[in-house]
Structures are given as C-alpha cells and as structure tokens.
N, C-alpha and C positions, 0 to 999 in steps of 0.2 A: 870852524864853526863849533859852537858850544853844543853840549849834549852828548848822547851816547850813540856813536855811529855803530851800525851793524847790530843793534839790539832789537830791531823790528823783526818780528817773526811772521807777520802776515805778508802775503805776496801782493805788493802794490803795483798794479800794472797800468793804471791810467794816470795821466798827467793833466794838470790845469796850469796854464801860464798866465801870469798877470804882470802888468807893467806898474812900477812904482817910481815915485820921485826919490831922489837921494835921501831926503828927510824922512819919508815914509819907511824906506828900507832900513835906515839907521835906527829908527824908532822900533821897528819890528825886531831887528837884531838885538837891541838892548833888552826888549821884553823877553826874547828867547833866552838870552844869557841869564836874566834874572830868574827865569823859570827852570833853567837847566835843561832846555830843550833845543833841538835843532830848529832852524828857521822853518823847515818843512813841517815838522811836528807841531810847532806853534800855530802855523797857518792852518793846518788840517784841523786842529782842535777848535780854532776860532770859527772856521767855516762850518763845522759840524755842531757848534754851540756847546762844546764840552768845557768843563771847568779847567781853568789854568791856575795852578798854585805856584807862586814864586818861592824859590828856595830861601830859607831864612838863614841869616848869617849866624853860625854856631857860636862864634866869639861874642856877638852881640847878646845872644840869649844867656850865655854864661855871665856876662857882666850884669845884665838885668837881674838874674837870679842872685848874684852876689849882693847887689844893692838892696834887693828885697830882703835878704837875710839880715843885712845890717840895719835896715829900717825896723825889722821885727825885733831885733835886740834893743834898739832905741826905744821902741814902744813899751817894752817890758822893764826898762830901766827907770827907776823913780826919778821924777823931774824931767824926763826926756820924752814923755808920752806925746805931747803936742808937736814937738819938732819931728818925732818919728812918724806921726800921722801925716804931717805935711810932706815928708819925704816919700811916704808911701803913695800919697796922691800924685806927686810928681812922677813917680815911677809908673803908676797906672796911666797917667796922661801920655808918657813916652811910649808905652806899649800901644795905647789906642792910636797914637799918631803913626806908628810903624804898621799897624794893622789896617789903617785906612787905605782904600784904593787910591792910587795916584793918578 
C-alpha cells in the first residue's frame, strides 16, 4: 500500500467496514497513491471531510519552471516578445489543467 506505514501517532481503536466494487476499490487506491496516503488514511479523511492534497510530480514542476524561464527570456529578447507571450500562455494553461480537479 502507498503511504507512510507506522507514522500514525494517535491510537485508533474503532473500525468501520465497507464493501466496495472492484472499480471503486481501484479508484480509491489510485487516489490514495496520488495523495501519498494509505487507503485507510484517504478513507478517514474523506469520511471526516478533511482536505486531501495530491502529491505533485517534482520532475513536472522542474520542467514547468524551466519552460517558464525560457519564455521569460524570449519575452525580453527583441523580436520574440509575442511568441514568448504565447509560450507563457501555454504554460499557464498547462498549469491550470494540472491544478484542475479530475
């Protein structure tokens, strides 16, 4: 299972059992993996209405920063301002797409 096993410091003594279809179980496992949580931690947060934040791919962030830096250079280069602005708009659109809930 994904997540940090053994990091829970509270004493959790009560259990709640639920039945899921295979598809529901796979979906929850995928969401737990994306959030870096165990299935139990994800389910607990969902049931209690707590915020769940997906882990962001560090490599993806580095690439977006690199592209942003290149677009910034292009904007400041004479004759490249318009294409730099378009590149920056494309980067902003990509970031917005990644930030949108799926």
